[in-house]
N, C-alpha and C positions, 0 to 999 in steps of 0.2 A: 593627173588622177592615178592613184594606185589601181592596178589591174584587179586586185582583190575586192575593191569597192564597187566595181562595175555591176556584178549581179544584184547588189542592193539597190543601185540606181535603176536598173531595169525592172526590179520588182516594184519600186516606187512609181515607175512609168505606168505599169499595168494597173496598179491600185489607184493612182491619180486619175487615170482615164475613166475607170468604171465609176469612181466617186463623183467626178465633176461633169462628165458628159451628160448625165441625167438632167442637169440644170438647163442645158441648151436644147435637150430633146423633149422637155415637158410638153410643149404644144403638140408635137408630133405623136407622142405616146397618148396624150389625152384624146386627140382626134381619133387615132386608130382604135383605142379601147373604149371610146364613147364615154369618157369621164371628164369632169371639170379639171381645170388647172390646179386649184387647191387640193382636190382629191389626188391628182397625179403627184402633187408635192409629197404625199404620204409615202411614195416610193423612195424618196430621199430619206425620210425619217426611218423607214424600215431598214434600209441599208445601215444607217447610223446606229440603230438599235442593235443590229447584228454585231457591229464593231464593239459596242459597249458590253454586250454579253460575252463575246468571244475573246476579247483582249485578256482579261484576267483568267478566264476559265481555261483557255488553251495553253497559256503560259504555265499555269500551275500543273496542268496535266502532262506537260512535256518537258518541264524544267530539268529533269534528270537525264535528258538526252543531249547529245552534242548539238551545238547551234546549227551546224550545217544540215543535220537530219531534220531538225525542227522546221527550218526555213523551207526545205523541200516539201515536207508534209503540208505546211500552210499554203504553199503555192499550188499544190495539187487540189486542195479544197477550193481555192479561189478560182482555178481554171474550170473545174467541173460545174460549179454553180453559176458562173457567168455564162457557160454554154446553155445551162437550163434557162437562164433569163432570155436568151435568144429565141428559145422555142416555146416560151410561156404562152398558153392559149388565151389567157384572159388576165384581168386586173388582179384577182386574188392570187393566181399562180405566180404572176410576176412579183407581187408583194412578198410572197413567201421565198421565192428564189433570190430576191434582193437581200432579204434578211440573212440567208445562209451564205451568200456571196460576201457579205460583210463580216462574217465571223473571223476569218483569218487576218483581216486588215490590221487591227491594232496589235495583234500578237506579232505579225511580221515586222512592223515598224518598231515595236518594243524590243524584240530580240535583235533586229537589225541595228538599232541604235547602240546597243551594248556591244555588238560585234564590231561596228564601225569605230567605236571609241577604243576598243582593244587593238584594232589594226592601225590606229592613227599614230602619227608622230607626236612626240611630247609637246603639249601646249596647243595642239590643234585638234582636240577631240570634237569641239563644236563644229569646226569646219568639215571634219570627216562625216559627222552626222548630217550636216547640211548637204554633203555630196549625195547621201542617200535620198534626202528630200528633193534633190535636184531632179530626180525622176518625176516627182509631182509637177515641178515647174515645166519640164520639157513636155509632159503630158498636156498641160494647159496651153503651152505655146504652139504645139504641133498636132498631137494626136487627138485631143478633145475637139479642136476645130474641124479636123478631118472627119471625126466621128459624127459631129454635128451636121456637117455637110452631107454625109452618107445618110443620116437619119432624115434630113429634109428632102433629099432628092431620090433616095432609094427606099430604105427601110431602117428604122431604128434597130431592128433585129440583127442586121448585118454588123452594126456597131458593136454589139455584145459578142458577136462571133470574132471580131477583130481583137477584142479584149482577151478572149480565151486563147487566141493564137499567141498573144504577147505573154500570157501565163505559161504556155508550153515552152517558149523560147527562154523565159526566165529560169525555168527548172533546169534546162540544159546548162545554162551559164553557172547556176549555183553548183551543179554537180562537178563541173570541170574547172571553174575559176575560183570558187570560194575555198580558202584553205580550211583544213581540218583544225578546229579549235577544241580544246578540252572543255568539259562541263565546268561552268564557272559557279555553280551553286555552292554556297558555303553553309547553308542551313537547311531545315526542312520546311514543309508548308506552314506549320504552326508559327515558326520563328519569322518567316517571311510575312505572314499576315499581321505581324506587329506593326507593319508599315501603316496600317489603318488606325493606329493609335497615335500617330504623329500629327501634331498640329500643323507643322510645316507641310507635310504631304497633303493634308486636306486643303490647305490654302492654295497649293499649286493646282490641285484638282479644280477648285472653285474658280481660280483665275482662268484656267483653260476652258472649263465647261461654260462659264457665263461670259467671260471676256471675249474669247474668240468666237463665241456664238453670234456676236454682233455682226461679224462679216458674213455669216451664212444667211442673215436676213437679206443681205444684198445679193449675193451670188446665186442663191436659190431661185430668185425671181428675176435674174438679169435679162432673160429673153423678153418677157413682157414689159419690163422697165424700158428696154431699149426700143422696142417696137411701138409701145403705146404712149410712152412719155417723151422719149427723145425722138420718136418718129423716124427711126431707121426702118428699112425694109427687112422682112424676115430673112432674106438671103444675106443680109449684112451681119447677122448674128454670129455666124462662124468666124468672120473676120474680126469682130469685136472680141470674141473669145481668144483669138490669137493675141490681141493687144493686152488682154488681161493676163494671158500666159506669159507674155514678155515681161510684164510687170512682176510676175512671180519669180521669173529667172533672176531678175535684178534684186528683188527683195530677199530671196533665199541666200544669195551671196552676202548681202548686207547683214542679215540676221546672224549668220555664222560668225562673221567677223566681230559683230557687236558682242556676242556671247563669249568670245575668247578674249576680248579687250576689256569689257566691263563686267561687273557682277550680273549674272543672268537675270535676277529679279528686277534690277534697275533698267536693264534693256527691255524687259517685258512691260514695265510701267510706262516707259517712254513711247513704246510702239502702240500701246493701247490708247494713250492720249491722242496719238496721231490718227489711229483708227476712228475714234469718236469724231474727230474733226473732219475727216474725209467723208464719213457717212452723213454728217450734217450738211456738208457741201453738196453731196449728191442729191439730197432732198430739195435744196434750194435752186440748184443750177442744172439739173438733169434735162430740162427742156431745151437748153442751149447745146446743140450737138457737139461743137468742138470742145466745150468745157466738159461735157459728159464723157467724151473719149479720154481726156486728160485724167479725169477722176477715176475712170475704169482702170487705167494704168496704175495710178497711185494705190487704189484699193486692192488691186491684184498683188502689188508688191507687199503691202501690209498683211495680206491674207496668209502669206507663207513666211514672212520675215520672223514671225513669232515662233515658228516651229522649232528651230534649233535652240534658241534660248530657253524655252519651256522644257524641252526634252533634257537638256544638260542640267537644268535646275532640278528636275526630278531625280535624275541619276545621282546627283550630289546629295540629294535629300534621303534617298533610299538605300544607303549603304547596307550591303548584305542581301538586298532584294532588288538589285538593279533592273533585272529583266521584268519583274512584276511591276516595279515602279514605272518603267518606261512604257510598258503595255497599258497600265492604268491611265497614263497621260494620254495615250492614243484613244482610249475609251472616252476620256473626258473631252477630247477634241470633238468626238462624234456625238457626245451629249450636246455639245455646242451646236453641232450640225443639225441635230434633231430639233433642239430648242429654237434655233434660228429659223429653220424651215417652217416649224409649226407656228411660233409666235409671229414671224414675219407674214405668214399667210392670213392671220386673223384680220388685220385691217382690210385686206383684199376681200375676204369673205363678207365683211360688213359693208362692202361697197365703196371703200375709199380707194384712192389712187394707187397705182403700182409703184410710186415712189415713197409711199408711207411706211413700208416695212423697215426702211433704213433708220427711221426715228426710233423704232424699237431697238434696233441694233446699236444705236448710239448710247442708249441707256444701259444696255448690256455691257458695252465696252467700258463705260465709266464705272460700273459696278466692279468690273475686273481691275480697274485702276485702284479702287478702294481696297480690294483684297491684296493687291501688291504692296500697298503702303502698310497694311497690317502685317504682312509677311516680313517686310524689312524690319519692323519693330520687334517681331518675335525672334528673328535671327539675332538682332542686337542683344536681346534679353538672354538668349541661349549662350552667346559669347561671354557676356558678363557673368552669368551663372557658372560657366565652365572655368573662368578665370578665378572666381571666388573659391570654387571647390579646390582648384590647384593650390591656391594660396593657403587655404586651411590645411591641406595635406602637408605642405612644406612646414608650416608652423607647428603641426603636431609631431 
């Protein structure tokens, strides 16, 4: 790994921890704040909403600045509001602090993805982006389980203190290890906003927001799924999260290689089909403990394998507005996070089993596949139209 990519990996570690540790801490937070698990699930949605708002807004506000300065500022916001989460006196205060902690998430990954692609060797842009997302996988393999254990045995507040510490360390590495890169903006805000007139860009957003939202119906409620349906003990949840994290490590590597070897949209379609299949299997077989563990690994791998293909797909789609496009993709990921947490919680709220949210997720994944097929068709039409225009120009 290039030394210059390490600060991005470390930032992904902190962001991945604060995003995913809440799933394992839901029962602890709910008990401590005297709220139900579905209401505690709103904390996941609040963070995701912060990502959705902050991703395009913060990128547009800072896009005239050098990438290194942008990343430092974003990580400062991240560190401060995760510290506030640790000291939140009640449910509403925690809900608000989680929203503000989510603001820099999408912008960091959006700017970081463009920086990683600029630092990458030729033909390995997706693998460089995957290196940044490796921070997410390491978080789920190691830090999220540690944070979950701390939350179960000490206090969930200490977990967010740990996240703030990671944020401080990340700022130091950005300052000293990330190279100074020039501003890459080629247009103004008005020209960059033309991105939202692109059919291809909107299809990528829909694939991300709805398709990947399917997996958040699973991971948002993984703790009660494993304890109530698979009948593992509460103390086992942290180890199960390690297994999911190990799957993410494997899936991240696979996703980066797939996106560099195949067209990213085809990689996305295939991974979404695999996701729908895995979620259906979780519904039918989660009562069998060993099968439940195997499916946890597989679903963990699929949850992150989509990251690099979708990110590189949007960067290719948003020429001239790459940072905005990459940040919007992160916003779309977290729309999927919010949708998955909310829609997945509905069957539980209506008294159905903790394995029923994955059926909602399966439908969402299949909708993502349909949008992928439409995008493939649109891209073919664009190629034909471009060839016809070139032919007419030659003939004239």
